[in-house]
N, C-alpha and C positions, 0 to 999 in steps of 0.2 A: 731649333729645339735640341735639348740634350737629354740623354738618358744615362744616369750614373749607376744604375742598379747593379749591373754586372761588372763594375769597375774592380780591378784587382791590383793591389800594391805589389809590384815586382821588386822594387828596391826602395830602401829608406835610409837616408843619411841625416844625422842630427848634429847640429853645431850650435854655437852660442856667439852672439854679437853684443858688444858693449857700446856705449856712446863714445864716439871718437873724441868729441869736444871735451869730455870729462876724463880723458885718458884711460877709459875702461878697455879691457882687453878683448880680443877675439879668440875663441877656442874652436879648433877644427878637429873633429874626430878622425882618427887614423883609418878606421874601417867602417863600412856600412853597419847600420843597426840590424841585428838579427831578430826579426819579428817572430811571433809564435801564434798559435791558434787562439790564445786567450786575449792577447793585446791587439791583434790585427783588426778584428771587427770594430773595436772601440776607436782605434785610430782612423779607420776608414770613415766612421760616422763623424768623428771630430773634424776631419778634413773636408768632407764633402757635403755634410748637412747644410751649411750656410748657402751653398750654391743651389741646392734644391729649393730652398725657401725664398731665394732672392729672384727678383725679376731679371730676365736674361738681357742685360745690356753688354754687348760685346765690344772689346777693344782690339787694337792691333799695334804692334810695335811700329814706331814712326821715327824717322830721322830726316832732318832738313836737307841733307845731301843725298845719302843712299843708305839703305838698310845694312849694307855690308860694314858700315861704321858704327852700327848700333850694338852695344855690348851684350845685352840680354838676347837679342836676335841671334847673334853669332854663337852664344853659349847654347841656346835652345837648339839651333841647327846642328851643332856638334854632337849633342846627345841623340837627336832624332836620326842622324846619320849613322851613329854607332852607340846604341843604348848601353853597352858595356862600360862606357866612359862616365856614366851618371855620377858615380861617387866623386871622382876627381873633379868633374865639372861642378858638382855641388859645393866644393870648396871655393871655386872661382865665383860662383853665384853669391856665396856668403861673404866673400871678400868685397865683392861689388856692393852688397848691401851695407857692409861696414863703412865703406868709403862715403856713403850717403848719410850715415848716422852721425851728423856733426852739428845738429841743432840741440840746444839744451833740453827741449821738451821730449826728445825721442828717448823712449825707454829701452833698456837692454832686454834681451830675451833669447829664447831658443828658436833656432831656425831648422825647419824640417824640409828636406827636398826629397820628393817621392817620384818614382816613375810608375805611371798607371797604364794598364792595358784594358781593352774591352770597354772603352767608353764610346758612346754614340752621339754624334752631332750632325744635324741635318741629314739623318738617315745614313750616315757613313760611320762605320766602326773604325776608331782611331786610337792611338796612344796619346798620352799627355804627360807633361811635367807639372807637378804641383810644388809650389813654394809657399810655405806657411810660416808664420811667426807668432809665438805666444809671448805676451808682454806682462799681463796682469796676473799676479799670483793671488790665490784665495786662501783664507784660513780654513782649516778643517781639523776635526778632532780624531785622535786615535786613542784606543783604550787598551790597557794591559792589566793583567791580574798581578797584584803584589800582596802575597799572603791571603788575608781574608777580604781584601778590598780591591775595587776597580780604580785604577789611576787614569786621569785624563792627560793626554799629551797634545799640546797645541802645535800644529805643524802647518807649513805652507806648501802649496802646490798649484798645478794648473787645473782650471775648471774645464773638463772635457765637454761641457755644454756650450761653451763660448770660445770661438776662434777669433783672435784679435785681428790678424791680417792673413790674407791668402790670395793666391791666384792659380788658375789652371790655364796652362799654355797647350792648346790642342795642336797636334801635328796635322793641321788642316789650313788651307789657304796660305801656304808659305809665301807665295809671291806677293801677297798683300801685307805680309807681316804677321802671319798666324792669327787665328781667332783666339781671343783671351777673355776669360771671365775673372773678375777680381772682387774681393770683399775687404772692407776695412771698418771694424767696429769702433775704432778710436779716431774720431774726426779731428782731434787737436793737431794732428800732424799729417793731414791728408796728402799734401804735396810731396812729402817724403816718400811715400809708398808708390803713389800713382805716377807722379811726374818724374821724380828724381831717380828712383830705383827702376821702375818698369819702363818709364818714358813711352807712354802709349797715347794714341788718339782713339776716338770712337770709331768702331768698325762700321763703315757706311754701306751696309747691305740693305736688302729690301725691308728687313725688320726695323732697322734704324730709320730709313726714309719714311716708312709707313707711320711709325710713332711720331716722327717730327711733323709730318704733314697733318696728322690728326690733331696734334697739339696746336699747330698753327691755325687750323680751322676753329678750334675751341676758343682761342684768343680773339680771332676775328668775330666770332659770334658774340663774345662778351663786349668787345670794344666798338663794334660797328653795328651788328644786327640789333642788339638790345637797345642802344640809344636811338636808333633809326625807327624801330618798330616797338617791340615789347618783349617781356620775358618769355611769354609763350612762344613767340617766333624764334627767339634765341634757342630755346630747348628743341623746337621742331627742326630748325636748321641742323643742329648737331645730330638729331635723330636720323634725318635724311642722309647726312654725310656718313655716319657710321654704317647705315644700311647699304649705301653705295659700295663702301669698302668691303662689307661682309658678302655681298653677292657677286662681286667681280674679282677676277684673277689679276687683271691688269688695270692700272689707273691711267686715265686719259683726261687731262684737265678740262678741255672744252666740253666733253661729254658730262663730266662731273658737275660743272657749273650749270649746264642746261638742265640737269636732272634735279639738283638739290636747291637751286635758287627759286623760291616762290616769287620773289620780287626781282624782275630783271634789272631794275635800276641799281641793285647791289652788286651786279657783276663787275662794272668798272671799279667800284669801291674795293672789291676783292682783289682785283689786279693791282690797284694802287697800293693796297695794304701789303701785298706780296713784294712789290718793288721796295717799299720802305722797310719791311721787317723780314723779308725772306732770308737774308744772310744770317740773322740770329738763329734761324731754325735749320740752316744748311739746306734750304730748298729753293734758293733764289733762281736757279736755272732748271729746276725739275718740273717737267710737265707730263712725263710718262715713266712708270716704273711698275715692276711686279709687286703685288700686294701680299704682305705677310699676314696670314690668318691669325697667328698667335698674337701679333701686335694689335690687331683689331679687337680680339677678345679682351686683352688687357686694357685697351682704351675704353671700351664699353663699360667696364667695371668702374672706371674713374669719373666718367661723365655724369654730372648731376642732372636728373630729370625732374627736379622739384622747383615749383614756383613758390617762393617765400614772400608772404605779404606782411605789411607793417601792422596788420590787425591780428597778428599771431595765428594766422591760418596758413596751412600748407596745402598746395595742390600738386599731387604726384601724377605725372603723365607716363603712359605705358609705352616704352620703347619697342616692345614686341608688336603692339597694335597701334601704330601712330595715327591711323585713320580715325580712331576714336576721338583723339584730341582735336582733329580738324573738324569733325562733324558735330561733336557734342559739347564743346567748350567755346563759349563766345565771350568776348570782352566788350564792355560798354562804359558809358559815363552817365551817372545819375545827377541831373541838374539840381534836384531838391537837396540831396545830401552833399553835393559837390565832391563826389568821390567816384573812383573807378569801381567796376565790379566784374566778376566772372560769373557767367551763367552756365550752369552744368546740367545737361539733360541726362535722365536715366529712367529705366523702367522699374527697377527695384534694387534695394540695397543688398550687397553680397555679405554673406557670413564670413568672418575671418577664420 
């Protein structure tokens, strides 16, 4: 979990990169930008708002041989070892970005490199390097008085409500390649920012593993439980799975299966499904791990607890009180109508 509320911009450098394949130039500012009390809050919101609104999927610098050969890892380490070098290093970061700007689709734009203090990640206060890029300019109107009339002036500039690209490199977990958050609003050149410039892999901590394992369970419920049983059992399996994660600090696969599998015959199916699909979710060898509560909360929001019927009727099951679905919802077959039915018991209808 991160907290950016107290983040402070200690230093800001602004440069510009063009598209190398179109022979556009690179512009490097000689000095850091001198912020003031008027513009600093606006820039802080511009830079950090997307990270507060985005799900926390962490990355880490990765290199097939060793991190010491990773350009951005070395530059980040240089700054964290001596923050006074941030402006000179910002030029190197911008040059590195320029070298990756060689595809015709990549837009030119301003590059902002900021040094932040007083950020919190996993309950640790740390510094961070922010690298941001603005690419899309918006039209806006300015007005000025000329004699007895107001004149309109059409100008272009950056929309402070939308950051095109950005990353936060936290001075945390250095040995693993630092913990990194990244955003990219323009998906037409996703590989350019994430793979070519940053060169990162997913950070495989408990948050990552918890999300991946729950996603695996969700697909198992859809692909195996539903065809073998019915939609109600698919929903209830996921309900029991999420509740197991919610009430435990540690995941242990044997205990998990014994607790959530109503039908023991599906346990071998689960293990076979994991052998076949586990690598896709990065959980092929995972049987024990600490559970990340934030990941469970996010997963619960995304899991559907609704049975959609082809007669245009929906039955919504309560994840908070799953015993209600077990006790008061029954599935059957009507011979006369040659249709399935759900029988729902209740005492009285509730007011909305």
